[in-house]
N, C-alpha and C positions, 0 to 999 in steps of 0.2 A: 235611648232612646223610649217616649213613652208613648204608649197607643190610646186611644179612647176606644173605648167598649160599646156597641150599641148591642142591645136585645132583638129579634125579630119578636111578629107576636107568641110564636107558639113558649118561644123558653119564660116571657112574661107570664103568661097565664099558668104556664108550669113554678113557676115561683112563686106565685099567688097561693098557689093549691097545696103546696110541698108544706112540709112539718117544720118548724125552726130548726130543729140541729139540720135538716138536709139542708134547706137553706143555708145557713150559716155555711156549712163546707161548700156547696157548691158557687157562694158567693167572693169566699177566700181565692178559691182556687181563680176565678174569673179579673180576682183583682191581681191575683199573680200574672195574670197573661201581660197585662198592661207593660210591663217591665220585657220579659220573656215570653213573647209572642208561641219559643217552640221550646218548652219545658222539655226535660231529658225522657217524659213519661208517653208526649205525644207522637201519633202516627198518621202520613195520611191516607187516606182512604183512595182505595185505587180504585178506577171502573169510572171515574166520574168527571164528566169535563170542569167542573171546576178544578182549583186545588185545596180541597174540603180537608180538614186535620179532626182529629179527635183526641181530648184527653178524656180518662179515667178518673170517676169516684166513685169507691167502691164498684155497687151493679148500677150505677146509671154512666152515660156519656155524654160530654157534651161537643156538640160537631161547631165547627166554626170556622170562616176566611179571614184572613189577613189581605188586607189593601194597602201595600206600602204607600200609593203614592198620595192617598189620602190619609195615611196614616191612622185605620180605623180595623180595630177587629170586629167581626159580624157574627153573633152567636146565632148558628141557624135554628140547633136543634138541642133539645137538651129532654132523657127520653133516658128508660131501662132499655137496658144493653140489649135484651131480645127485641123492643121494638123500635129503636134508634136507625135503625139501618135500612 
């Protein structure tokens, strides 16, 4: 099953400002989520109402929610580790 990936406003702005190498790494990771929404390095963030997951890309984190009914992965935030949570 392949998921559609949607970006919230903050991730879109982040990717526009990011340098080319970082953008390529992040886009590759996001593309891999389409086929496997829960890779081995994903973790659920506790103490949140929604089931939010995170994956690592070096010092950066991608926070996302999986909606199985609509077949959508919503990327809610991308930022440095210190600021993302």
